[in-house]
Structures are given as structure tokens and as C-alpha cells.
C-alpha positions, 0 to 999 in steps of 0.5 A: 500500500503506497503512501504519499502526502495528503492521501485520504486516510480511509482510502488506505485504512479501510482496505488495510483493515480488511487485507490485514485479516486475510490468511497469510497476508503481510501488508506493508506501507511503502513511501518515497522515504521513511519520513512520516506522511500526513493525510489530507486531514492531518493524520500522521502515518508511518511507512514500513519501508521506502521505495528503494528497499521495498522489493517486488510486491504481490499486490500494489494498492494506491489510495486517493486523496487531494495529494494525488494532484501533486503526484500526477507529475512526480516521475519517480513516484510514477516510475515506482508504480510502473516497475511494481506493476510489471510483476505484481499479481494485482495492480489496484487503486481506491478512489482517485488513486486510479488517476495515478495508475492512469498517469503511470500508463497502467490503465490504458485499455482497462475498465476502471472506476474512481471517485465520482468527482474525478470519473470523467478524467479516467478516459483522458488517461486511456481507461474505459470508465465504468460506473460501478463500485468495484471494477475487476479487469484482468489483474487491475482492480479499481474501487470507487470513492473512499468508502468503496475501499472496503468493498474493493478489498473484500473483492480482492480477498475473494479473488485470492483466497475465496468467498468464504474468507471474504465473508468471514472478514466482513462479519468480523468487522461487522461491515453492513452499511446502513447510512442515515441518508440516501446521499452517498451518490450524486444520482441520489443526493439532493441537488443542493447537497451535490452542488455544495460538495462540488463547490467546496472541491472546485479549486482542487478539482480544477487544478486536478483537471489541468494536471490530468490534461497535461499528463494525457498529452504526454501519454501514448494512448493505444488500444490494448 
């Protein structure tokens, strides 16, 4: 699981909780350096290992968050993702982490999803956007926004060790979402709620769009 400044901690910790419970799993937090990393809301997370000493991973997981914007043109970061992806069994992301996979050229020709506010940017990076909470395409697994990270990891556990193990983990963490409001999707949220969320994110979203458009121009997008 990859760390970077201003990541969304639930993108990381939701899947971490699920995957740590999988039989035989060893979960490591990997970052560019061994310096503690602050999430977008200030939670400090300590890496287990730096990129240079990480070795080859079986499953690569990239979270999202507003810190994605700074990493979209960070070539050493993207190079690490590309290098790991060449031999990883699964290459995965949660939320806007899919944009980092795309910027590294790892979603070209793959079906994928991401957070609804960044969904329209996937196609610029060569992916085929799919409106779905979790999308599996060959060895690429992408999850939707933030809370989809738990669903996403349960799907990965199922793929690796079977449905029974995934169901046992789901029960152990009592994962049975029952939200108090039907506002978890732009299609079900009231218009004024949707507009307020978009307005609060407008500046960061515009910055993200400009960066993705620049990155897209440098990518060679070919049919897979």
C-alpha cells in the first residue's frame, strides 16, 4: 500500500483493515522515504519501508486523496508504480488513486472506476470508465470513492483466497452499511447537497483537471 502526502486516510485504512485479516497476508506501507506522511486531514502515518528497499510486491494498492494532484507529475513516484506493476499479481487503486495508475500508463485499455468527482478524467488517461463500485479487469482492480475501499478489498480477498474468507472478514468487522441518508451518490443526493460538495472541491478539482490534461498529452494512448 503506497503512501504519499495528503492521501485520504480511509482510502488506505479501510482496505488495510480488511487485507490485514486475510490468511497469510503481510501488508506493508511503502513511501518515497521513511519520513512520516500526513493525510489530507492531518493524520500522521508511518511507512514500513521506502521505495528503494521495498522489493517486488504481490499486490500494489494506491489510495486517493487531494495529494494525488501533486503526484500526477512526480516521475519517480510514477516510475515506482510502473516497475511494481510489471510483476505484481494485482495492480489496484481506491478512489482517485486510479488517476495515478492512469498517469503511470497502467490503465490504458482497462475498465476502471474512481471517485465520482474525478470519473470523467479516467478516459483522458486511456481507461474505459465504468460506473460501478468495484471494477475487476484482468489483474487491475479499481474501487470507487473512499468508502468503496472496503468493498474493493473484500473483492480482492475473494479473488485470492475465496468467498468464504471474504465473508468471514466482513462479519468480523461487522461491515453492513446502513447510512442515515440516501446521499452517498450524486444520482441520489439532493441537488443542493451535490452542488455544495462540488463547490467546496472546485479549486482542487480544477487544478486536478489541468494536471490530468497535461499528463494525457504526454501519454501514448493505444488500444490494448
